[in-house]
N, C-alpha and C positions, 0 to 999 in steps of 0.2 A: 504492499499502500504506500510506503513511504516514495517508493521508486513515480511512484505516479504523481504524487502532490504536485510538481513542478510544471508536468503538462498540463494537470487539468485544472490550475488558477490558470497557468498563460491558459488556458483555451475561453476559462468564464470573463476573465478581465477584458478579453476581446468581445468574450458577446455582449459582456454589462455594457459597454463602449454604447448604445444602442438606447438605455434601458429596459433592458429585456431581466426576464428572473430565467434565472439557472438551478435546476435541476441533478446533483450526483449521486446518483446511488450508491450506498455499501453495503457490504454484508449483515454484519448484527448493530445494534447500540452501541456499544463500546466505539465501533468504526465511524459512525456518526459524531458520535463526542469528538473523538483525536482529529476527525477528517475536517471541522470545522473550525478547532481552534487551531489547526494549521494552515487553515485560511486566515484565518486572524493572523497571526505570526507572518505570513508571508507576503498580508497587506502593511504592518508594521517593518518589516525590513524591508520594502520600496519605496520608504518615506513618508507613506499615505498620513499626514494627519487627521484628514477625515475620511474614513471608508468609503471606497465608489464603489460602494455595493449600496447603498444604504438609497433610497427611491423615494423616504420620505426624514421631516424632521425629527430630533426629538422627541420636540413637545407630543407629535404627533403620537410618538411611542409609549409615550412613558404610562398610559391609561392600561396597555397591554402588558406592559412589562412587572408593572406592579402587582400584576394578581399570578404569576412565573415562581415557583417555588428552588427551581434546581440553577441552582448555582451557574453553571457551564451553560447552560444555554440563558440568562439573562443575562453571560459576557459577551457573548456573540451576536446576541440580540440587539447589544448595542450598537454595535458593528455591524447593522444591515445582512446580517449571516445566520441562518436557522437551520432547527433542524427537528424533524418529528420522527418517532421509532411509539412500533405498537403500544407499551406500556408505560409511554410516556404518564407523568402522574401531572399536567399542570394544576389545578389547583388543590 
């Protein structure tokens, strides 16, 4: 999975330039969390002050994020990245 992160990130950036959403399918819950965290790290490594994945303002996200209980999901949502899996408990 690590070997695929750089090509995945590059493809997402090219796709996101036009304001399009992107889905990345991974095999497990753990991979969903790790992949989203890696995307944040790649974004930070490329010197992005504001995440290029955001399609809205922080004020728009705040009412939704305050109800999320999972720390990792909160962290990535504030950067414009999210994930979902079958047993995700949001409330």
